[in-house]
Structures are given as structure tokens and as C-alpha cells.
FIKOLZA-1660 file (N, C-alpha, C; in steps of 0.1 Angstrom, whole numbers, plus 5000, padded with zeros to 4 digits):
% residues 228
   i   px   py   pz ch aa at
   1 4996 4965 4772  A  M  N
   1 4999 4978 4778  A  M CA
   1 4987 4988 4775  A  M  C
   2 4983 4996 4785  A  S  N
   2 4972 5005 4783  A  S CA
   2 4977 5019 4783  A  S  C
   3 4973 5028 4774  A  D  N
   3 4978 5042 4775  A  D CA
   3 4968 5051 4781  A  D  C
   4 4957 5045 4787  A  G  N
   4 4947 5053 4795  A  G CA
   4 4944 5045 4807  A  G  C
   5 4932 5047 4812  A  E  N
   5 4927 5040 4823  A  E CA
   5 4925 5025 4819  A  E  C
   6 4919 5023 4807  A  G  N
   6 4917 5010 4802  A  G CA
   6 4908 5001 4811  A  G  C
   7 4908 4988 4809  A  R  N
   7 4900 4980 4817  A  R CA
   7 4907 4977 4830  A  R  C
   8 4900 4972 4840  A  R  N
   8 4905 4970 4853  A  R CA
   8 4915 4958 4853  A  R  C
   9 4914 4949 4842  A  D  N
   9 4923 4938 4842  A  D CA
   9 4934 4940 4832  A  D  C
  10 4936 4952 4827  A  D  N
  10 4947 4955 4818  A  D CA
  10 4960 4957 4826  A  D  C
  11 4971 4950 4821  A  M  N
  11 4984 4953 4827  A  M CA
  11 4989 4966 4821  A  M  C
  12 4995 4975 4829  A  M  N
  12 4999 4988 4824  A  M CA
  12 5013 4991 4828  A  M  C
  13 5020 4998 4819  A  L  N
  13 5033 5003 4821  A  L CA
  13 5032 5018 4821  A  L  C
  14 5035 5024 4833  A  K  N
  14 5033 5039 4835  A  K CA
  14 5047 5045 4839  A  K  C
  15 5048 5058 4836  A  G  N
  15 5060 5065 4840  A  G CA
  15 5058 5075 4851  A  G  C
  16 5068 5077 4859  A  D  N
  16 5068 5088 4869  A  D CA
  16 5082 5092 4872  A  D  C
  17 5084 5100 4882  A  A  N
  17 5097 5106 4884  A  A CA
  17 5107 5095 4889  A  A  C
  18 5102 5084 4894  A  R  N
  18 5111 5073 4898  A  R CA
  18 5116 5065 4886  A  R  C
  19 5109 5065 4875  A  G  N
  19 5112 5057 4863  A  G CA
  19 5099 5051 4858  A  G  C
  20 5099 5038 4855  A  L  N
  20 5087 5031 4850  A  L CA
  20 5081 5023 4861  A  L  C
  21 5068 5020 4859  A  R  N
  21 5060 5012 4869  A  R CA
  21 5052 5002 4861  A  R  C
  22 5054 4989 4863  A  L  N
  22 5046 4979 4857  A  L CA
  22 5035 4976 4868  A  L  C
  23 5022 4978 4864  A  V  N
  23 5011 4976 4873  A  V CA
  23 5004 4963 4869  A  V  C
  24 5005 4953 4878  A  V  N
  24 4998 4940 4875  A  V CA
  24 4985 4940 4883  A  V  C
  25 4974 4941 4876  A  P  N
  25 4961 4942 4883  A  P CA
  25 4956 4930 4890  A  P  C
  26 4949 4932 4901  A  E  N
  26 4944 4920 4909  A  E CA
  26 4934 4912 4900  A  E  C
  27 4927 4919 4891  A  E  N
  27 4917 4912 4883  A  E CA
  27 4922 4904 4871  A  E  C
  28 4935 4904 4868  A  L  N
  28 4941 4897 4857  A  L CA
  28 4940 4882 4860  A  L  C
  29 4934 4875 4851  A  A  N
  29 4932 4860 4852  A  A CA
  29 4946 4853 4853  A  A  C
  30 4948 4843 4862  A  P  N
  30 4961 4837 4863  A  P CA
  30 4967 4832 4850  A  P  C
  31 4958 4827 4841  A  G  N
  31 4963 4821 4829  A  G CA
  31 4967 4832 4819  A  G  C
  32 4965 4845 4822  A  M  N
  32 4968 4855 4812  A  M CA
  32 4981 4862 4816  A  M  C
  33 4988 4858 4826  A  M  N
  33 5000 4865 4831  A  M CA
  33 5010 4866 4820  A  M  C
  34 5014 4854 4815  A  K  N
  34 5025 4854 4805  A  K CA
  34 5021 4862 4792  A  K  C
  35 5009 4860 4787  A  E  N
  35 5005 4867 4775  A  E CA
  35 5005 4882 4777  A  E  C
  36 5001 4887 4789  A  S  N
  36 5000 4901 4792  A  S CA
  36 5014 4907 4793  A  S  C
  37 5023 4899 4799  A  L  N
  37 5037 4904 4801  A  L CA
  37 5044 4905 4787  A  L  C
  38 5041 4895 4778  A  K  N
  38 5047 4896 4765  A  K CA
  38 5042 4907 4757  A  K  C
  39 5029 4910 4758  A  N  N
  39 5023 4922 4751  A  N CA
  39 5029 4935 4756  A  N  C
  40 5031 4937 4769  A  V  N
  40 5037 4949 4774  A  V CA
  40 5052 4950 4769  A  V  C
  41 5059 4939 4770  A  L  N
  41 5073 4939 4765  A  L CA
  41 5074 4942 4751  A  L  C
  42 5065 4936 4742  A  G  N
  42 5065 4939 4728  A  G CA
  42 5062 4953 4725  A  G  C
  43 5053 4960 4732  A  A  N
  43 5049 4973 4729  A  A CA
  43 5059 4984 4734  A  A  C
  44 5067 4980 4744  A  A  N
  44 5075 4990 4751  A  A CA
  44 5090 4986 4751  A  A  C
  45 5094 4976 4743  A  R  N
  45 5108 4972 4743  A  R CA
  45 5118 4983 4741  A  R  C
  46 5114 4993 4732  A  H  N
  46 5123 5004 4728  A  H CA
  46 5126 5013 4739  A  H  C
  47 5118 5013 4750  A  I  N
  47 5121 5022 4761  A  I CA
  47 5126 5015 4774  A  I  C
  48 5126 5001 4773  A  L  N
  48 5129 4994 4785  A  L CA
  48 5143 4991 4788  A  L  C
  49 5152 4990 4778  A  A  N
  49 5166 4986 4780  A  A CA
  49 5172 4996 4790  A  A  C
  50 5177 4991 4801  A  G  N
  50 5184 5000 4811  A  G CA
  50 5175 5008 4820  A  G  C
  51 5162 5006 4818  A  A  N
  51 5152 5014 4826  A  A CA
  51 5151 5009 4840  A  A  C
  52 5148 5018 4849  A  R  N
  52 5145 5015 4863  A  R CA
  52 5130 5013 4865  A  R  C
  53 5126 5001 4870  A  V  N
  53 5112 4998 4870  A  V CA
  53 5108 4993 4884  A  V  C
  54 5096 4998 4888  A  V  N
  54 5089 4993 4900  A  V CA
  54 5078 4983 4895  A  V  C
  55 5078 4971 4902  A  I  N
  55 5068 4961 4899  A  I CA
  55 5057 4963 4909  A  I  C
  56 5045 4968 4905  A  D  N
  56 5034 4971 4914  A  D CA
  56 5024 4960 4913  A  D  C
  57 5023 4951 4923  A  L  N
  57 5014 4939 4923  A  L CA
  57 5001 4943 4930  A  L  C
  58 5000 4955 4936  A  R  N
  58 4988 4959 4943  A  R CA
  58 4983 4949 4953  A  R  C
  59 4971 4945 4952  A  G  N
  59 4966 4935 4962  A  G CA
  59 4965 4921 4957  A  G  C
  60 4972 4918 4946  A  R  N
  60 4972 4905 4939  A  R CA
  60 4979 4894 4948  A  R  C
  61 4972 4883 4949  A  A  N
  61 4978 4871 4956  A  A CA
  61 4987 4864 4946  A  A  C
  62 5000 4867 4945  A  C  N
  62 5009 4861 4935  A  C CA
  62 5015 4848 4940  A  C  C
  63 5016 4839 4931  A  T  N
  63 5022 4826 4934  A  T CA
  63 5037 4827 4930  A  T  C
  64 5045 4818 4934  A  E  N
  64 5059 4817 4930  A  E CA
  64 5061 4817 4915  A  E  C
  65 5052 4809 4909  A  G  N
  65 5052 4808 4894  A  G CA
  65 5050 4822 4887  A  G  C
  66 5040 4830 4893  A  E  N
  66 5038 4843 4887  A  E CA
  66 5049 4852 4888  A  E  C
  67 5056 4852 4900  A  V  N
  67 5068 4860 4902  A  V CA
  67 5079 4856 4892  A  V  C
  68 5080 4843 4890  A  L  N
  68 5090 4838 4880  A  L CA
  68 5086 4842 4866  A  L  C
  69 5073 4842 4863  A  D  N
  69 5069 4847 4850  A  D CA
  69 5073 4861 4848  A  D  C
  70 5071 4870 4858  A  I  N
  70 5075 4884 4856  A  I CA
  70 5090 4886 4853  A  I  C
  71 5098 4877 4860  A  L  N
  71 5112 4878 4857  A  L CA
  71 5116 4873 4843  A  L  C
  72 5110 4861 4840  A  T  N
  72 5114 4855 4827  A  T CA
  72 5108 4861 4815  A  T  C
  73 5096 4868 4816  A  H  N
  73 5089 4873 4804  A  H CA
  73 5089 4888 4804  A  H  C
  74 5095 4895 4814  A  F  N
  74 5095 4909 4814  A  F CA
  74 5109 4915 4818  A  F  C
  75 5113 4911 4830  A  V  N
  75 5125 4918 4836  A  V CA
  75 5137 4914 4828  A  V  C
  76 5140 4901 4827  A  W  N
  76 5153 4897 4821  A  W CA
  76 5153 4900 4806  A  W  C
  77 5143 4896 4798  A  P  N
  77 5143 4899 4784  A  P CA
  77 5142 4914 4781  A  P  C
  78 5136 4922 4790  A  G  N
  78 5135 4936 4788  A  G CA
  78 5148 4944 4792  A  G  C
  79 5157 4938 4799  A  G  N
  79 5169 4944 4803  A  G CA
  79 5167 4955 4813  A  G  C
  80 5157 4954 4822  A  V  N
  80 5154 4964 4831  A  V CA
  80 5160 4962 4845  A  V  C
  81 5161 4972 4853  A  T  N
  81 5165 4970 4867  A  T CA
  81 5153 4973 4876  A  T  C
  82 5150 4963 4884  A  V  N
  82 5138 4964 4893  A  V CA
  82 5143 4971 4906  A  V  C
  83 5138 4983 4909  A  I  N
  83 5142 4990 4921  A  I CA
  83 5134 4986 4933  A  I  C
  84 5122 4981 4930  A  S  N
  84 5113 4977 4942  A  S CA
  84 5101 4969 4937  A  S  C
  85 5096 4961 4946  A  W  N
  85 5083 4954 4943  A  W CA
  85 5073 4959 4954  A  W  C
  86 5061 4962 4949  A  I  N
  86 5051 4967 4957  A  I CA
  86 5040 4957 4958  A  I  C
  87 5035 4954 4971  A  S  N
  87 5024 4945 4973  A  S CA
  87 5016 4949 4985  A  S  C
  88 5003 4948 4985  A  F  N
  88 4994 4950 4996  A  F CA
  88 4989 4937 5001  A  F  C
  89 4994 4926 4996  A  H  N
  89 4989 4912 5000  A  H CA
  89 4999 4906 5009  A  H  C
  90 4995 4902 5021  A  A  N
  90 5004 4898 5031  A  A CA
  90 5013 4886 5027  A  A  C
  91 5007 4876 5021  A  E  N
  91 5014 4864 5017  A  E CA
  91 5024 4867 5005  A  E  C
  92 5019 4875 4996  A  T  N
  92 5028 4879 4985  A  T CA
  92 5040 4887 4990  A  T  C
  93 5037 4896 4999  A  L  N
  93 5048 4904 5005  A  L CA
  93 5058 4895 5012  A  L  C
  94 5054 4885 5019  A  R  N
  94 5063 4876 5026  A  R CA
  94 5071 4868 5015  A  R  C
  95 5065 4864 5004  A  L  N
  95 5072 4857 4994  A  L CA
  95 5083 4865 4988  A  L  C
  96 5080 4878 4985  A  L  N
  96 5090 4887 4979  A  L CA
  96 5101 4889 4988  A  L  C
  97 5099 4891 5001  A  R  N
  97 5109 4893 5011  A  R CA
  97 5118 4881 5013  A  R  C
  98 5111 4869 5013  A  A  N
  98 5118 4857 5015  A  A CA
  98 5128 4854 5003  A  A  C
  99 5124 4860 4991  A  S  N
  99 5132 4858 4979  A  S CA
  99 5143 4869 4978  A  S  C
 100 5144 4878 4988  A  G  N
 100 5154 4888 4988  A  G CA
 100 5152 4900 4980  A  G  C
 101 5139 4902 4975  A  F  N
 101 5136 4913 4966  A  F CA
 101 5134 4926 4975  A  F  C
 102 5138 4937 4970  A  P  N
 102 5135 4950 4977  A  P CA
 102 5120 4953 4976  A  P  C
 103 5114 4957 4987  A  T  N
 103 5100 4960 4987  A  T CA
 103 5097 4973 4993  A  T  C
 104 5085 4979 4990  A  G  N
 104 5081 4992 4995  A  G CA
 104 5082 5002 4985  A  G  C
 105 5075 5013 4987  A  E  N
 105 5074 5024 4977  A  E CA
 105 5088 5031 4978  A  E  C
 106 5095 5032 4967  A  P  N
 106 5108 5039 4967  A  P CA
 106 5105 5054 4968  A  P  C
 107 5115 5062 4973  A  P  N
 107 5113 5076 4974  A  P CA
 107 5114 5083 4961  A  P  C
 108 5106 5094 4960  A  M  N
 108 5107 5103 4948  A  M CA
 108 5121 5110 4948  A  M  C
 109 5126 5113 4936  A  P  N
 109 5139 5121 4936  A  P CA
 109 5136 5135 4941  A  P  C
 110 5146 5141 4947  A  G  N
 110 5145 5154 4953  A  G CA
 110 5150 5155 4967  A  G  C
 111 5147 5165 4974  A  P  N
 111 5153 5167 4988  A  P CA
 111 5149 5155 4997  A  P  C
 112 5158 5152 5006  A  T  N
 112 5156 5141 5015  A  T CA
 112 5145 5145 5025  A  T  C
 113 5135 5136 5027  A  P  N
 113 5124 5139 5036  A  P CA
 113 5130 5141 5050  A  P  C
 114 5123 5149 5059  A  P  N
 114 5127 5151 5072  A  P CA
 114 5130 5138 5080  A  P  C
 115 5140 5138 5088  A  K  N
 115 5144 5127 5096  A  K CA
 115 5147 5114 5088  A  K  C
 116 5150 5116 5075  A  G  N
 116 5153 5104 5067  A  G CA
 116 5141 5096 5063  A  G  C
 117 5129 5100 5066  A  R  N
 117 5117 5092 5063  A  R CA
 117 5113 5093 5049  A  R  C
 118 5108 5082 5043  A  P  N
 118 5102 5083 5030  A  P CA
 118 5090 5092 5029  A  P  C
 119 5085 5095 5017  A  P  N
 119 5074 5104 5016  A  P CA
 119 5061 5097 5020  A  P  C
 120 5050 5105 5022  A  L  N
 120 5037 5100 5025  A  L CA
 120 5033 5090 5014  A  L  C
 121 5026 5079 5018  A  L  N
 121 5021 5069 5009  A  L CA
 121 5006 5071 5008  A  L  C
 122 5001 5074 4995  A  L  N
 122 4987 5076 4993  A  L CA
 122 4982 5063 4986  A  L  C
 123 4972 5057 4992  A  I  N
 123 4966 5045 4986  A  I CA
 123 4952 5049 4980  A  I  C
 124 4950 5050 4967  A  P  N
 124 4938 5055 4961  A  P CA
 124 4927 5045 4960  A  P  C
 125 4925 5036 4970  A  R  N
 125 4916 5025 4969  A  R CA
 125 4913 5019 4983  A  R  C
 126 4903 5011 4984  A  S  N
 126 4901 5004 4997  A  S CA
 126 4910 4992 4998  A  S  C
 127 4912 4988 5010  A  L  N
 127 4920 4976 5013  A  L CA
 127 4911 4965 5017  A  L  C
 128 4913 4953 5012  A  R  N
 128 4904 4941 5015  A  R CA
 128 4911 4932 5025  A  R  C
 129 4903 4923 5030  A  S  N
 129 4908 4913 5040  A  S CA
 129 4921 4906 5034  A  S  C
 130 4931 4905 5042  A  G  N
 130 4943 4898 5037  A  G CA
 130 4954 4907 5032  A  G  C
 131 4950 4920 5029  A  Q  N
 131 4959 4930 5024  A  Q CA
 131 4966 4937 5035  A  Q  C
 132 4979 4939 5034  A  R  N
 132 4987 4945 5045  A  R CA
 132 4996 4956 5039  A  R  C
 133 4996 4967 5045  A  V  N
 133 5005 4979 5041  A  V CA
 133 5015 4982 5052  A  V  C
 134 5028 4982 5048  A  E  N
 134 5038 4987 5057  A  E CA
 134 5045 4998 5051  A  E  C
 135 5047 5009 5059  A  H  N
 135 5053 5021 5053  A  H CA
 135 5061 5029 5064  A  H  C
 136 5072 5035 5060  A  G  N
 136 5081 5041 5069  A  G CA
 136 5077 5056 5072  A  G  C
 137 5065 5060 5068  A  A  N
 137 5061 5074 5071  A  A CA
 137 5046 5074 5073  A  A  C
 138 5039 5085 5068  A  D  N
 138 5025 5086 5070  A  D CA
 138 5018 5078 5058  A  D  C
 139 5006 5074 5061  A  V  N
 139 4998 5066 5051  A  V CA
 139 4984 5072 5051  A  V  C
 140 4979 5075 5038  A  V  N
 140 4966 5080 5036  A  V CA
 140 4958 5070 5027  A  V  C
 141 4947 5065 5032  A  V  N
 141 4939 5056 5024  A  V CA
 141 4926 5063 5019  A  V  C
 142 4925 5064 5006  A  A  N
 142 4913 5071 5000  A  A CA
 142 4902 5060 4998  A  A  C
 143 4898 5054 5008  A  G  N
 143 4888 5043 5007  A  G CA
 143 4886 5037 5021  A  G  C
 144 4882 5025 5021  A  H  N
 144 4879 5018 5034  A  H CA
 144 4891 5008 5037  A  H  C
 145 4893 5005 5050  A  V  N
 145 4902 4995 5055  A  V CA
 145 4893 4984 5060  A  V  C
 146 4890 4974 5053  A  N  N
 146 4880 4964 5056  A  N CA
 146 4886 4954 5067  A  N  C
 147 4877 4947 5073  A  D  N
 147 4880 4937 5083  A  D CA
 147 4890 4927 5077  A  D  C
 148 4901 4925 5085  A  G  N
 148 4912 4916 5080  A  G CA
 148 4923 4923 5073  A  G  C
 149 4922 4936 5069  A  A  N
 149 4932 4943 5063  A  A CA
 149 4941 4950 5074  A  A  C
 150 4953 4953 5071  A  E  N
 150 4962 4958 5082  A  E CA
 150 4971 4969 5076  A  E  C
 151 4973 4980 5084  A  I  N
 151 4982 4990 5081  A  I CA
 151 4992 4992 5092  A  I  C
 152 5005 4992 5089  A  F  N
 152 5016 4995 5099  A  F CA
 152 5024 5006 5094  A  F  C
 153 5022 5018 5100  A  A  N
 153 5029 5030 5096  A  A CA
 153 5038 5036 5106  A  A  C
 154 5050 5040 5102  A  V  N
 154 5059 5046 5112  A  V CA
 154 5053 5060 5116  A  V  C
 155 5046 5066 5107  A  G  N
 155 5040 5079 5110  A  G CA
 155 5025 5078 5113  A  G  C
 156 5017 5088 5109  A  C  N
 156 5003 5089 5111  A  C CA
 156 4995 5081 5100  A  C  C
 157 4982 5078 5103  A  V  N
 157 4974 5072 5093  A  V CA
 157 4961 5079 5092  A  V  C
 158 4957 5081 5079  A  V  N
 158 4944 5088 5077  A  V CA
 158 4936 5078 5068  A  V  C
 159 4923 5075 5072  A  V  N
 159 4914 5066 5065  A  V CA
 159 4902 5075 5061  A  V  C
 160 4900 5077 5048  A  W  N
 160 4888 5085 5044  A  W CA
 160 4875 5078 5045  A  W  C
 161 4875 5065 5046  A  G  N
 161 4863 5057 5047  A  G CA
 161 4861 5050 5061  A  G  C
 162 4856 5038 5060  A  R  N
 162 4854 5030 5072  A  R CA
 162 4867 5023 5076  A  R  C
 163 4870 5023 5089  A  L  N
 163 4881 5015 5094  A  L CA
 163 4875 5003 5102  A  L  C
 164 4877 4991 5096  A  Q  N
 164 4872 4979 5103  A  Q CA
 164 4884 4970 5106  A  Q  C
 165 4895 4972 5099  A  G  N
 165 4907 4964 5101  A  G CA
 165 4916 4969 5112  A  G  C
 166 4929 4965 5111  A  L  N
 166 4939 4969 5121  A  L CA
 166 4948 4980 5116  A  L  C
 167 4949 4991 5124  A  V  N
 167 4958 5002 5121  A  V CA
 167 4968 5004 5132  A  V  C
 168 4981 5004 5129  A  H  N
 168 4991 5006 5139  A  H CA
 168 4999 5018 5135  A  H  C
 169 4996 5030 5140  A  A  N
 169 5004 5042 5137  A  A CA
 169 5015 5044 5147  A  A  C
 170 5026 5050 5142  A  G  N
 170 5038 5051 5151  A  G CA
 170 5044 5037 5155  A  G  C
 171 5044 5028 5145  A  C  N
 171 5047 5014 5149  A  C CA
 171 5062 5012 5152  A  C  C
 172 5070 5023 5150  A  A  N
 172 5084 5022 5154  A  A CA
 172 5086 5028 5168  A  A  C
 173 5075 5031 5175  A  G  N
 173 5076 5036 5188  A  G CA
 173 5072 5051 5190  A  G  C
 174 5067 5057 5180  A  D  N
 174 5063 5071 5181  A  D CA
 174 5050 5073 5187  A  D  C
 175 5050 5077 5200  A  H  N
 175 5037 5079 5207  A  H CA
 175 5030 5092 5203  A  H  C
 176 5036 5100 5195  A  G  N
 176 5030 5112 5190  A  G CA
 176 5022 5110 5177  A  G  C
 177 5022 5098 5172  A  A  N
 177 5015 5096 5160  A  A CA
 177 5000 5096 5162  A  A  C
 178 4992 5099 5152  A  Q  N
 178 4978 5099 5153  A  Q CA
 178 4971 5091 5142  A  Q  C
 179 4958 5088 5144  A  I  N
 179 4950 5081 5134  A  I CA
 179 4937 5089 5132  A  I  C
 180 4935 5093 5120  A  L  N
 180 4923 5101 5117  A  L CA
 180 4914 5092 5108  A  L  C
 181 4901 5090 5112  A  V  N
 181 4892 5080 5106  A  V CA
 181 4879 5087 5103  A  V  C
 182 4873 5085 5092  A  R  N
 182 4860 5091 5089  A  R CA
 182 4849 5083 5096  A  R  C
 183 4851 5069 5097  A  S  N
 183 4841 5061 5104  A  S CA
 183 4848 5050 5111  A  S  C
 184 4849 5050 5124  A  F  N
 184 4857 5040 5132  A  F CA
 184 4848 5029 5135  A  F  C
 185 4852 5017 5131  A  E  N
 185 4844 5005 5133  A  E CA
 185 4853 4993 5136  A  E  C
 186 4864 4995 5143  A  A  N
 186 4874 4984 5145  A  A CA
 186 4874 4980 5160  A  A  C
 187 4877 4968 5163  A  P  N
 187 4878 4963 5177  A  P CA
 187 4890 4968 5184  A  P  C
 188 4900 4973 5177  A  Q  N
 188 4912 4978 5183  A  Q CA
 188 4920 4987 5174  A  Q  C
 189 4929 4995 5180  A  Y  N
 189 4939 5002 5172  A  Y CA
 189 4951 5003 5180  A  Y  C
 190 4962 5007 5174  A  R  N
 190 4975 5007 5181  A  R CA
 190 4983 5020 5177  A  R  C
 191 4988 5026 5187  A  I  N
 191 4997 5038 5185  A  I CA
 191 5009 5036 5194  A  I  C
 192 5021 5037 5187  A  G  N
 192 5033 5035 5194  A  G CA
 192 5034 5020 5200  A  G  C
 193 5036 5020 5213  A  S  N
 193 5036 5006 5220  A  S CA
 193 5023 5004 5227  A  S  C
 194 5013 5012 5225  A  K  N
 194 5000 5011 5232  A  K CA
 194 4989 5004 5223  A  K  C
 195 4982 4996 5229  A  V  N
 195 4970 4989 5222  A  V CA
 195 4958 4993 5229  A  V  C
 196 4948 4997 5221  A  S  N
 196 4935 5001 5227  A  S CA
 196 4924 4992 5221  A  S  C
 197 4916 4986 5230  A  Y  N
 197 4905 4978 5225  A  Y CA
 197 4892 4986 5227  A  Y  C
 198 4883 4985 5216  A  V  N
 198 4871 4994 5216  A  V CA
 198 4859 4985 5215  A  V  C
 199 4849 4989 5223  A  D  N
 199 4836 4982 5223  A  D CA
 199 4826 4990 5213  A  D  C
 200 4817 4982 5208  A  K  N
 200 4807 4989 5199  A  K CA
 200 4798 4999 5206  A  K  C
 201 4798 4998 5220  A  D  N
 201 4790 5007 5227  A  D CA
 201 4797 5021 5229  A  D  C
 202 4809 5022 5225  A  A  N
 202 4817 5035 5226  A  A CA
 202 4808 5046 5219  A  A  C
 203 4807 5058 5225  A  P  N
 203 4799 5068 5219  A  P CA
 203 4804 5073 5205  A  P  C
 204 4816 5070 5202  A  W  N
 204 4821 5075 5189  A  W CA
 204 4823 5063 5179  A  W  C
 205 4817 5052 5182  A  W  N
 205 4817 5041 5173  A  W CA
 205 4809 5045 5160  A  W  C
 206 4815 5043 5148  A  G  N
 206 4809 5046 5136  A  G CA
 206 4810 5061 5133  A  G  C
 207 4817 5069 5141  A  K  N
 207 4818 5083 5139  A  K CA
 207 4832 5087 5134  A  K  C
 208 4834 5099 5130  A  A  N
 208 4847 5104 5126  A  A CA
 208 4855 5108 5138  A  A  C
 209 4867 5103 5139  A  V  N
 209 4875 5106 5152  A  V CA
 209 4890 5108 5148  A  V  C
 210 4896 5114 5157  A  V  N
 210 4911 5115 5158  A  V CA
 210 4915 5107 5170  A  V  C
 211 4924 5097 5168  A  L  N
 211 4929 5088 5179  A  L CA
 211 4943 5092 5182  A  L  C
 212 4946 5094 5194  A  C  N
 212 4960 5097 5198  A  C CA
 212 4962 5093 5212  A  C  C
 213 4974 5096 5217  A  L  N
 213 4978 5093 5231  A  L CA
 213 4980 5106 5239  A  L  C
 214 4973 5107 5250  A  E  N
 214 4975 5118 5259  A  E CA
 214 4978 5113 5273  A  E  C
 215 4990 5118 5278  A  N  N
 215 4995 5113 5291  A  N CA
 215 4997 5098 5290  A  N  C
 216 5001 5093 5278  A  D  N
 216 5004 5079 5276  A  D CA
 216 4992 5070 5275  A  D  C
 217 4980 5076 5275  A  A  N
 217 4968 5069 5274  A  A CA
 217 4960 5071 5261  A  A  C
 218 4954 5061 5255  A  P  N
 218 4946 5063 5243  A  P CA
 218 4934 5072 5245  A  P  C
 219 4932 5081 5236  A  V  N
 219 4921 5091 5236  A  V CA
 219 4915 5092 5222  A  V  C
 220 4902 5093 5222  A  A  N
 220 4895 5095 5209  A  A CA
 220 4888 5109 5210  A  A  C
 221 4890 5117 5200  A  H  N
 221 4883 5130 5198  A  H CA
 221 4874 5129 5186  A  H  C
 222 4861 5130 5189  A  Q  N
 222 4852 5130 5178  A  Q CA
 222 4852 5143 5170  A  Q  C
 223 4851 5143 5157  A  I  N
 223 4852 5155 5149  A  I CA
 223 4840 5155 5139  A  I  C
 224 4836 5168 5136  A  D  N
 224 4825 5170 5127  A  D CA
 224 4830 5172 5113  A  D  C
 225 4830 5161 5105  A  V  N
 225 4836 5162 5091  A  V CA
 225 4827 5171 5082  A  V  C
 226 4814 5172 5085  A  K  N
 226 4805 5180 5076  A  K CA
 226 4809 5195 5077  A  K  C
 227 4814 5199 5088  A  N  N
 227 4817 5214 5090  A  N CA
 227 4832 5216 5090  A  N  C
 228 4840 5205 5088  A  A  N
 228 4854 5207 5088  A  A CA
 228 4860 5214 5076  A  A  C
% end
């Protein structure tokens, strides 16, 4: 367990208003999973019994064996209740759902968000190829969405960096959803039930844009981020 930022391959146990969060880094070597889990359990056993825990796998490509390791070397001996599993890796997310585990960012305690939606999801990093984010409200990515990465949001999507992967805003059918991108470099985007294909010759390719639907047709509005 790390009590600060630590190394990028440190397994961390952090606390927030939801309870505790076990963060399993992408950089952790496969052979180190059991040892790291035992270290976290040994250091924090006194606060784990009966605790509510989110298992945050980030973009790690987890095998069935690693998921079982988390259960047998942390969850069950620690006496914790797992309220959700978080993953940005498409195959890992499918594995968790096929196993019947709850997935997705749990809501923060407090007033119910408008229309029953969960709160905004902030991703403080870039998404790589093969990583997939699904969220029932707005999504903000403080980084790039690289080619092969996907975001499916019930609400709006903001990408602070380059968008080269797939973004689907309003994926539950909201045609009022919007996509704000600092540098648009993707072959397509989706809003509501509409799909728009984009050519590199578009005048706003590589520029900052707001993408939306007007009169049910996809429209791109270029913005000046330097003077915004």
C-alpha cells in the first residue's frame, strides 16, 4: 500500500466518501499480484473488516486468475464488501459483467443527481487502444482518447486532448448531448442515434470543436481555446 503517489506500479488503498478504493495499477507485473494484495491486506487489515470497497482496475487487462487472486487474497480474507468493480479495458469489463459483478463508478453519497443520473465521471488520464468507458452521465477526459479507445456516455463528453478514438455522447438516445474536443482527429463520432463520418479534409480537423445536432443533423462549431 502507498500513502502518497508512490511508484506507478504500487497497489494503493485510498479512501473517499464512498468508502475505500483498491487501485490496481496497469503497470503491476502479473507475477506480483498476489504479493501486492497480501501486502495491502497486511497493512490495512485493521480498517478493512466490514468496509465497503471499490476495486479499481483502471486500464489493466485482467485475467480470470487475477480476478480470483483479488477475491482470495484481499476481498474474502479482508471481510470487505465490494460495491463495484471499475475497468477501462473492454475485455476485462466483459469478464467482470459475465461473472455477475457490479461495474461502474458508484454514486457519491448526498442528494440524488438530476433525473436519477449518476455524477460526472472525470478520467484524469489518457485512454489507450482497447480501453472502453461506459457511464450513465457526462464524461470528462483530462488527456487524449487514442485510436482504438471508446467512450459511451449517456450525457456529454469533454476531451481535453486529442480525440482519435470513438465517442458516443447521448448513447441512450439524447440528441441534445454534445461533444467538446480540444483536437478532433477521429473518423467518426456519434450523438444520440446519429453517426457522423469525418474526412481529414474537414476544415476543423485537428482543431478545437463543439459537436452537436442541429435540426437532427450533425454540426461542428470550431472554438478558439486560446481566448476561451
